[in-house]
BAKE-508166 format. One record per atom (N, C-alpha, C): residue number from 1; residue in one letter; atom name; z, x, y. Coordinates in steps of 0.05 Angstrom, whole numbers. Layout:
// BAKE-508166
donu bati: NUM | lummi: A | fido: CA | up: Z | east: X | north: Y
...
***
This chain:
// BAKE-508166
donu bati: 1 | lummi: X | fido: N | up: -261 | east: 777 | north: 449
donu bati: 1 | lummi: X | fido: CA | up: -290 | east: 781 | north: 446
donu bati: 1 | lummi: X | fido: C | up: -302 | east: 792 | north: 472
donu bati: 2 | lummi: X | fido: N | up: -290 | east: 786 | north: 495
donu bati: 2 | lummi: X | fido: CA | up: -301 | east: 796 | north: 520
donu bati: 2 | lummi: X | fido: C | up: -301 | east: 827 | north: 520
donu bati: 3 | lummi: X | fido: N | up: -281 | east: 839 | north: 508
donu bati: 3 | lummi: X | fido: CA | up: -280 | east: 868 | north: 507
donu bati: 3 | lummi: X | fido: C | up: -294 | east: 879 | north: 482
donu bati: 4 | lummi: X | fido: N | up: -293 | east: 864 | north: 460
donu bati: 4 | lummi: X | fido: CA | up: -305 | east: 874 | north: 435
donu bati: 4 | lummi: X | fido: C | up: -335 | east: 875 | north: 435
donu bati: 5 | lummi: X | fido: N | up: -349 | east: 856 | north: 447
donu bati: 5 | lummi: X | fido: CA | up: -378 | east: 855 | north: 446
donu bati: 5 | lummi: X | fido: C | up: -390 | east: 880 | north: 460
donu bati: 6 | lummi: X | fido: N | up: -382 | east: 887 | north: 484
donu bati: 6 | lummi: X | fido: CA | up: -393 | east: 912 | north: 496
donu bati: 6 | lummi: X | fido: C | up: -385 | east: 937 | north: 481
donu bati: 7 | lummi: X | fido: N | up: -361 | east: 937 | north: 469
donu bati: 7 | lummi: X | fido: CA | up: -352 | east: 961 | north: 454
donu bati: 7 | lummi: X | fido: C | up: -369 | east: 964 | north: 429
donu bati: 8 | lummi: X | fido: N | up: -375 | east: 942 | north: 415
donu bati: 8 | lummi: X | fido: CA | up: -393 | east: 943 | north: 392
donu bati: 8 | lummi: X | fido: C | up: -420 | east: 953 | north: 400
donu bati: 9 | lummi: X | fido: N | up: -431 | east: 943 | north: 421
donu bati: 9 | lummi: X | fido: CA | up: -457 | east: 952 | north: 431
donu bati: 9 | lummi: X | fido: C | up: -457 | east: 981 | north: 438
donu bati: 10 | lummi: X | fido: N | up: -435 | east: 990 | north: 451
donu bati: 10 | lummi: X | fido: CA | up: -433 | east: 1019 | north: 458
donu bati: 10 | lummi: X | fido: C | up: -431 | east: 1036 | north: 433
donu bati: 11 | lummi: X | fido: N | up: -416 | east: 1027 | north: 413
donu bati: 11 | lummi: X | fido: CA | up: -414 | east: 1041 | north: 388
donu bati: 11 | lummi: X | fido: C | up: -440 | east: 1044 | north: 373
donu bati: 12 | lummi: X | fido: N | up: -456 | east: 1023 | north: 373
donu bati: 12 | lummi: X | fido: CA | up: -482 | east: 1024 | north: 361
donu bati: 12 | lummi: X | fido: C | up: -501 | east: 1043 | north: 376
donu bati: 13 | lummi: X | fido: N | up: -499 | east: 1043 | north: 403
donu bati: 13 | lummi: X | fido: CA | up: -515 | east: 1062 | north: 418
donu bati: 13 | lummi: X | fido: C | up: -507 | east: 1091 | north: 413
donu bati: 14 | lummi: X | fido: N | up: -481 | east: 1096 | north: 411
donu bati: 14 | lummi: X | fido: CA | up: -472 | east: 1123 | north: 404
donu bati: 14 | lummi: X | fido: C | up: -482 | east: 1131 | north: 376
donu bati: 15 | lummi: X | fido: N | up: -481 | east: 1112 | north: 358
donu bati: 15 | lummi: X | fido: CA | up: -490 | east: 1118 | north: 330
donu bati: 15 | lummi: X | fido: C | up: -520 | east: 1125 | north: 330
donu bati: 16 | lummi: X | fido: N | up: -535 | east: 1112 | north: 347
donu bati: 16 | lummi: X | fido: CA | up: -564 | east: 1116 | north: 348
donu bati: 16 | lummi: X | fido: C | up: -572 | east: 1141 | north: 364
donu bati: 17 | lummi: X | fido: N | up: -554 | east: 1152 | north: 380
donu bati: 17 | lummi: X | fido: CA | up: -560 | east: 1175 | north: 396
donu bati: 17 | lummi: X | fido: C | up: -561 | east: 1201 | north: 379
donu bati: 18 | lummi: X | fido: N | up: -583 | east: 1215 | north: 379
donu bati: 18 | lummi: X | fido: CA | up: -584 | east: 1240 | north: 363
donu bati: 18 | lummi: X | fido: C | up: -565 | east: 1261 | north: 372
donu bati: 19 | lummi: X | fido: N | up: -551 | east: 1274 | north: 354
donu bati: 19 | lummi: X | fido: CA | up: -533 | east: 1295 | north: 360
donu bati: 19 | lummi: X | fido: C | up: -504 | east: 1287 | north: 365
donu bati: 20 | lummi: X | fido: N | up: -499 | east: 1261 | north: 367
donu bati: 20 | lummi: X | fido: CA | up: -471 | east: 1252 | north: 372
donu bati: 20 | lummi: X | fido: C | up: -455 | east: 1255 | north: 347
donu bati: 21 | lummi: X | fido: N | up: -465 | east: 1245 | north: 325
donu bati: 21 | lummi: X | fido: CA | up: -452 | east: 1248 | north: 299
donu bati: 21 | lummi: X | fido: C | up: -470 | east: 1265 | north: 281
donu bati: 22 | lummi: X | fido: N | up: -459 | east: 1287 | north: 272
donu bati: 22 | lummi: X | fido: CA | up: -476 | east: 1305 | north: 256
donu bati: 22 | lummi: X | fido: C | up: -483 | east: 1293 | north: 229
donu bati: 23 | lummi: X | fido: N | up: -467 | east: 1275 | north: 218
donu bati: 23 | lummi: X | fido: CA | up: -472 | east: 1265 | north: 192
donu bati: 23 | lummi: X | fido: C | up: -492 | east: 1241 | north: 192
donu bati: 24 | lummi: X | fido: N | up: -499 | east: 1231 | north: 215
donu bati: 24 | lummi: X | fido: CA | up: -516 | east: 1208 | north: 217
donu bati: 24 | lummi: X | fido: C | up: -542 | east: 1215 | north: 232
donu bati: 25 | lummi: X | fido: N | up: -565 | east: 1210 | north: 219
donu bati: 25 | lummi: X | fido: CA | up: -590 | east: 1215 | north: 232
donu bati: 25 | lummi: X | fido: C | up: -609 | east: 1193 | north: 222
donu bati: 26 | lummi: X | fido: N | up: -619 | east: 1177 | north: 241
donu bati: 26 | lummi: X | fido: CA | up: -637 | east: 1154 | north: 234
donu bati: 26 | lummi: X | fido: C | up: -666 | east: 1162 | north: 239
donu bati: 27 | lummi: X | fido: N | up: -684 | east: 1148 | north: 226
donu bati: 27 | lummi: X | fido: CA | up: -712 | east: 1150 | north: 232
donu bati: 27 | lummi: X | fido: C | up: -717 | east: 1137 | north: 259
donu bati: 28 | lummi: X | fido: N | up: -741 | east: 1141 | north: 269
donu bati: 28 | lummi: X | fido: CA | up: -747 | east: 1130 | north: 295
donu bati: 28 | lummi: X | fido: C | up: -746 | east: 1100 | north: 295
donu bati: 29 | lummi: X | fido: N | up: -757 | east: 1087 | north: 275
donu bati: 29 | lummi: X | fido: CA | up: -757 | east: 1058 | north: 274
donu bati: 29 | lummi: X | fido: C | up: -729 | east: 1047 | north: 270
donu bati: 30 | lummi: X | fido: N | up: -713 | east: 1060 | north: 254
donu bati: 30 | lummi: X | fido: CA | up: -686 | east: 1050 | north: 250
donu bati: 30 | lummi: X | fido: C | up: -669 | east: 1054 | north: 276
donu bati: 31 | lummi: X | fido: N | up: -674 | east: 1076 | north: 290
donu bati: 31 | lummi: X | fido: CA | up: -660 | east: 1080 | north: 316
donu bati: 31 | lummi: X | fido: C | up: -668 | east: 1058 | north: 335
donu bati: 32 | lummi: X | fido: N | up: -693 | east: 1051 | north: 337
donu bati: 32 | lummi: X | fido: CA | up: -702 | east: 1030 | north: 355
donu bati: 32 | lummi: X | fido: C | up: -689 | east: 1003 | north: 347
donu bati: 33 | lummi: X | fido: N | up: -688 | east: 998 | north: 321
donu bati: 33 | lummi: X | fido: CA | up: -675 | east: 973 | north: 312
donu bati: 33 | lummi: X | fido: C | up: -645 | east: 972 | north: 319
donu bati: 34 | lummi: X | fido: N | up: -631 | east: 994 | north: 316
donu bati: 34 | lummi: X | fido: CA | up: -603 | east: 995 | north: 323
donu bati: 34 | lummi: X | fido: C | up: -599 | east: 991 | north: 353
donu bati: 35 | lummi: X | fido: N | up: -616 | east: 1003 | north: 369
donu bati: 35 | lummi: X | fido: CA | up: -614 | east: 1000 | north: 398
donu bati: 35 | lummi: X | fido: C | up: -619 | east: 971 | north: 405
donu bati: 36 | lummi: X | fido: N | up: -639 | east: 959 | north: 393
donu bati: 36 | lummi: X | fido: CA | up: -645 | east: 931 | north: 399
donu bati: 36 | lummi: X | fido: C | up: -623 | east: 912 | north: 391
donu bati: 37 | lummi: X | fido: N | up: -610 | east: 917 | north: 369
donu bati: 37 | lummi: X | fido: CA | up: -587 | east: 902 | north: 360
donu bati: 37 | lummi: X | fido: C | up: -564 | east: 905 | north: 380
donu bati: 38 | lummi: X | fido: N | up: -559 | east: 929 | north: 389
donu bati: 38 | lummi: X | fido: CA | up: -538 | east: 934 | north: 408
donu bati: 38 | lummi: X | fido: C | up: -543 | east: 919 | north: 434
donu bati: 39 | lummi: X | fido: N | up: -567 | east: 920 | north: 444
donu bati: 39 | lummi: X | fido: CA | up: -573 | east: 906 | north: 469
donu bati: 39 | lummi: X | fido: C | up: -571 | east: 876 | north: 464
donu bati: 40 | lummi: X | fido: N | up: -580 | east: 867 | north: 441
donu bati: 40 | lummi: X | fido: CA | up: -578 | east: 838 | north: 434
donu bati: 40 | lummi: X | fido: C | up: -550 | east: 828 | north: 433
donu bati: 41 | lummi: X | fido: N | up: -532 | east: 844 | north: 421
donu bati: 41 | lummi: X | fido: CA | up: -504 | east: 836 | north: 419
donu bati: 41 | lummi: X | fido: C | up: -492 | east: 832 | north: 447
donu bati: 42 | lummi: X | fido: N | up: -497 | east: 851 | north: 464
donu bati: 42 | lummi: X | fido: CA | up: -486 | east: 850 | north: 491
donu bati: 42 | lummi: X | fido: C | up: -498 | east: 827 | north: 507
donu bati: 43 | lummi: X | fido: N | up: -524 | east: 823 | north: 505
donu bati: 43 | lummi: X | fido: CA | up: -538 | east: 803 | north: 521
donu bati: 43 | lummi: X | fido: C | up: -531 | east: 775 | north: 511
donu bati: 44 | lummi: X | fido: N | up: -530 | east: 771 | north: 485
donu bati: 44 | lummi: X | fido: CA | up: -523 | east: 744 | north: 474
donu bati: 44 | lummi: X | fido: C | up: -495 | east: 737 | north: 482
donu bati: 45 | lummi: X | fido: N | up: -476 | east: 756 | north: 481
donu bati: 45 | lummi: X | fido: CA | up: -449 | east: 750 | north: 489
donu bati: 45 | lummi: X | fido: C | up: -448 | east: 744 | north: 519
donu bati: 46 | lummi: X | fido: N | up: -461 | east: 761 | north: 535
donu bati: 46 | lummi: X | fido: CA | up: -459 | east: 758 | north: 564
donu bati: 46 | lummi: X | fido: C | up: -473 | east: 732 | north: 574
donu bati: 47 | lummi: X | fido: N | up: -494 | east: 724 | north: 562
donu bati: 47 | lummi: X | fido: CA | up: -510 | east: 701 | north: 572
donu bati: 47 | lummi: X | fido: C | up: -503 | east: 675 | north: 558
donu bati: 48 | lummi: X | fido: N | up: -492 | east: 676 | north: 534
donu bati: 48 | lummi: X | fido: CA | up: -487 | east: 651 | north: 520
donu bati: 48 | lummi: X | fido: C | up: -458 | east: 644 | north: 516
donu bati: 49 | lummi: X | fido: N | up: -442 | east: 664 | north: 508
donu bati: 49 | lummi: X | fido: CA | up: -415 | east: 658 | north: 500
donu bati: 49 | lummi: X | fido: C | up: -393 | east: 667 | north: 519
donu bati: 50 | lummi: X | fido: N | up: -398 | east: 685 | north: 537
donu bati: 50 | lummi: X | fido: CA | up: -378 | east: 696 | north: 554
donu bati: 50 | lummi: X | fido: C | up: -367 | east: 674 | north: 573
donu bati: 51 | lummi: X | fido: N | up: -341 | east: 675 | north: 578
donu bati: 51 | lummi: X | fido: CA | up: -330 | east: 656 | north: 597
donu bati: 51 | lummi: X | fido: C | up: -341 | east: 661 | north: 625
donu bati: 52 | lummi: X | fido: N | up: -345 | east: 639 | north: 640
donu bati: 52 | lummi: X | fido: CA | up: -356 | east: 642 | north: 667
donu bati: 52 | lummi: X | fido: C | up: -341 | east: 624 | north: 686
donu bati: 53 | lummi: X | fido: N | up: -344 | east: 630 | north: 711
donu bati: 53 | lummi: X | fido: CA | up: -331 | east: 614 | north: 732
donu bati: 53 | lummi: X | fido: C | up: -351 | east: 593 | north: 741
donu bati: 54 | lummi: X | fido: N | up: -343 | east: 568 | north: 741
donu bati: 54 | lummi: X | fido: CA | up: -362 | east: 547 | north: 750
donu bati: 54 | lummi: X | fido: C | up: -368 | east: 550 | north: 779
donu bati: 55 | lummi: X | fido: N | up: -393 | east: 544 | north: 787
donu bati: 55 | lummi: X | fido: CA | up: -401 | east: 546 | north: 814
donu bati: 55 | lummi: X | fido: C | up: -401 | east: 519 | north: 827
donu bati: 56 | lummi: X | fido: N | up: -387 | east: 516 | north: 849
donu bati: 56 | lummi: X | fido: CA | up: -386 | east: 490 | north: 863
donu bati: 56 | lummi: X | fido: C | up: -408 | east: 490 | north: 885
donu bati: 57 | lummi: X | fido: N | up: -426 | east: 472 | north: 883
donu bati: 57 | lummi: X | fido: CA | up: -448 | east: 470 | north: 903
donu bati: 57 | lummi: X | fido: C | up: -442 | east: 449 | north: 923
***
């Protein structure tokens, strides 16, 4: 999952970028939604589920 979450987010961002795939073209609102989902996938993984190193104070 540590590798998959950023890759999924990157794939969604590529999908939403105009001109990357000729067969896919989203409306403005759908593009914004796909970008927000991509950012959300990455942030939720990074802030909630990703393994972390405990800090010793």
